[in-house]
C-alpha positions, -999 to +999 in steps of 0.1 A: -065+179+840-093+184+816-083+201+783-094+236+776-109+245+742-094+275+724-119+290+700-098+306+673-123+332+659-118+338+622-135+371+614-167+368+594-168+330+596-197+326+621-173+330+650-197+352+670-224+326+665-201+299+678-192+320+708-229+325+715-235+287+711-208+280+737-224+304+761-258+288+757-244+253+761-220+259+790-235+290+807-217+324+808-192+311+833-180+284+810-167+308+783-144+338+784-133+362+756-097+371+751-078+383+720-042+391+730-019+362+739-013+375+774-050+378+780-056+342+769-029+330+791-044+349+821-078+334+814-064+299+814-043+305+845-074+319+864-093+286+861-106+275+895-122+243+884-125+218+855-152+239+838-142+275+846-138+284+818-141+254+795-136+277+764-115+307+757-127+325+726-111+353+706-092+366+676-059+352+688-033+333+668-026+297+666+004+290+689-009+308+720-010+275+738+028+275+739+025+299+769+004+275+790+022+256+818+010+220+817-026+229+806-037+205+779-058+222+752-074+219+718-083+245+692-116+248+675-121+269+644-148+275+618-137+283+583-157+301+556-154+301+518-126+327+514-140+350+487-174+353+504-157+357+538-135+386+526-164+402+507-184+401+540-154+415+558-152+445+535-189+452+539-186+448+577-156+472+579-177+498+560-202+497+588-176+502+616-165+538+620-138+529+645-120+505+621-088+518+606-099+509+571-134+524+574-124+558+559-106+541+530-135+519+521-160+547+523-141+570+499-162+582+470-158+558+441-140+532+461-144+496+450-128+464+463-107+461+431-095+497+435-087+491+472-064+461+463-048+480+435-040+511+456-029+493+488+006+480+494+010+443+486+012+432+522-018+452+534-055+446+535-074+414+537-050+390+521-047+354+531-056+363+567-069+329+577-036+313+567-018+340+586-039+334+617-035+297+617+002+300+610+006+324+639+019+354+619-012+376+616-004+412+625+034+406+625+041+424+592+050+392+575+033+385+542+019+350+541+036+327+516+036+290+507+055+279+538+029+296+560+001+277+541+020+245+549+022+255+586-015+265+587-025+232+572-003+213+597-020+232+626-054+226+612-052+190+601-027+177+627-053+162+650-053+188+677-079+211+661-117+206+659-126+224+626-155+228+604-172+250+578-194+279+585-216+268+556-225+237+576-214+239+613-233+208+625-204+183+624-182+207+643-209+214+669-215+177+675-177+171+680-174+202+703-205+192+723-190+157+729-156+172+738-172+196+763-198+172+777-228+192+765-255+166+767-282+188+751-266+211+726-285+243+718-295+255+684-268+273+665-277+310+666-273+336+639-253+364+654-238+396+639-251+390+605-252+419+580-284+432+566-291+412+534-297+445+516-261+455+520-249+452+484-216+472+483-190+453+464-195+419+448-190+430+411-171+406+389-140+429+392-143+429+430-146+392+433-117+387+409-096+410+430-104+391+462-097+358+445-063+370+433-053+383+467-064+352+487-050+322+468-035+307+500-067+310+519-085+294+489-061+265+489-064+261+527-102+260+525-102+234+496-079+211+516-100+215+547-132+206+528-114+176+513-103+164+547-138+168+562-154+149+533-128+121+535-115+128+499-082+112+491-051+133+485-056+157+513 
């Protein structure tokens, strides 16, 4: 049975671009979107052939594969430099009226530093990539060092194709080989914010994001080291 590729979509890390790349390379029938674990499991169970679908893409958590009965799979994930990712996420949320944090971030005089200072310690964009890769995002559990260790084990354990949004080419080459895409398409730019969007990004804002995302920063550093073949990963 051919393995299925689980695209674990990290928000604001070129995940929408990767999803579009899969659709262009495989055709619409080769990719399905699903976020909840049950929906991912239904998508896998509904496969009628080796390539239908070849990829399931969504904002699900690592560990969703535990619900598959005998279906081999691998994960694929793009990471982005954490401070820039979270800054982009704050800006993106400000443009989404239906998001639960939209009213908060659009309050008069709101800054990212103020947001972090006024929110409870476990809320807001804090180490969300570690939480997603450790399988605890949205559970009410605040990420800690053991979750970083679990996220790194899941990322570096050999069952995950991973790369950096800053240069996705090595990941695309590996994914194309895995999926049998003989003529990989160009990597599209999807869901990018207007470059004129300048809310946030002051020194205080960036310092607040940095302080709140130390685990994500450590994860990203070790992922970069692993990809570059640096010792001590």
